[in-house]
C-alpha positions in Angstrom: 26.0 12.4 -14.7 28.3 9.6 -13.8 28.0 7.5 -10.7 31.0 6.8 -8.5 32.4 3.2 -8.9 30.5 0.7 -6.7 32.4 -1.1 -4.1 32.5 -4.9 -4.4 30.0 -7.0 -2.4 31.6 -7.9 0.9 30.4 -11.5 1.1 32.4 -12.1 4.3 30.6 -9.4 6.3 29.0 -11.2 9.2 25.3 -11.0 9.7 24.3 -8.3 12.3 21.0 -6.5 12.8 22.3 -3.0 12.4 20.3 0.2 11.9 22.3 2.5 9.7 19.8 5.4 9.9 19.3 7.6 6.9 21.7 6.9 3.9 22.4 9.2 1.0 23.3 6.4 -1.4 21.3 6.4 -4.6 18.3 4.2 -4.8 15.8 3.9 -7.6 12.1 3.3 -7.6 10.2 1.8 -10.6 7.0 0.0 -11.5 7.2 -3.7 -12.2 5.3 -5.6 -14.9 3.2 -7.2 -12.1 2.0 -3.8 -11.0 4.2 -3.4 -7.9 6.7 -0.8 -6.9 10.4 -1.9 -6.9 13.1 -0.2 -4.8 16.7 -1.0 -5.9 20.2 0.0 -4.9 23.2 -1.3 -3.0 23.3 -2.2 0.7 25.3 0.5 2.5 26.8 -2.2 4.8 27.8 -5.1 2.6 27.5 -3.3 -0.8 25.5 -6.1 -2.3 22.8 -5.3 -4.9 19.4 -5.2 -3.1 15.9 -5.0 -4.3 12.5 -4.9 -2.5 9.1 -5.1 -4.2 6.1 -3.4 -2.6 2.4 -3.7 -3.6 0.7 -0.5 -4.5 -0.6 0.7 -1.2 2.7 0.6 0.7 2.8 0.3 4.4 1.5 3.3 6.2 -0.4 4.6 3.2 -3.9 3.5 4.3 -4.5 2.0 0.9 -5.5 -1.7 0.7 -3.2 -4.3 -0.8 -3.4 -4.4 -4.5 -4.8 -0.9 -4.7 -3.3 0.8 -7.8 -2.1 4.3 -7.1 0.3 6.8 -8.6 4.0 5.9 -8.2 4.7 9.4 -7.0 2.5 8.8 -3.9 4.3 5.6 -3.2 7.7 7.3 -3.6 6.8 9.8 -0.9 5.9 7.0 1.5 8.9 4.8 0.6 11.4 7.4 1.9 9.7 7.0 5.3 9.9 3.2 5.1 12.7 1.2 6.7 14.5 -0.8 4.1 16.5 -4.0 4.7 19.4 -5.7 3.0 18.0 -8.3 0.6 21.1 -9.0 -1.3 20.3 -12.7 -1.3 23.7 -13.8 0.0 23.6 -15.9 3.2 26.2 -13.9 5.1 28.2 -15.7 7.9 26.2 -16.1 11.1 22.8 -15.6 9.3 20.2 -17.0 11.7 18.1 -19.8 10.3 14.9 -17.8 11.0 16.1 -14.6 9.3 13.2 -12.9 7.4 15.6 -11.3 4.8 18.6 -13.1 3.3 21.3 -10.5 3.5 23.7 -9.0 6.0 21.1 -7.8 8.5 21.4 -4.0 7.9 18.4 -1.7 7.8 18.2 1.9 6.7 16.1 4.8 5.4 16.7 6.3 2.0 17.1 10.1 1.7 15.6 10.2 -1.8 14.5 7.9 -4.6 15.1 8.4 -8.3 12.1 7.3 -10.3 12.9 5.2 -13.4 10.8 3.3 -15.9 10.5 -0.4 -16.0 13.5 -0.6 -18.3 15.6 1.3 -15.7 15.8 4.6 -17.5 14.5 7.9 -16.0 
């Protein structure tokens, strides 16, 4: 299966806290060498590559920080979690107190594709 070509990162997109709702763009979830869960994809607003790492025991799971658990359980919770643009680019009008360095967009993912640490399914 081939992926459609990715649009280039829109570096000139001004920062704006914008809720994009649920997006159908493909995102992946994988374990990291540090024992965390990584969610990766492209921001649906600025199209920059974004990645967020969560400890096992993601928000809302009731599990304590650092609790090792199955990736499948984390995946089910991560589709309920709000994700934020963390492209790392300081977009124009980025507030000095912004929690995430990106364009300000937030969204929910419809589904996650589990991949191994090397990025393969």
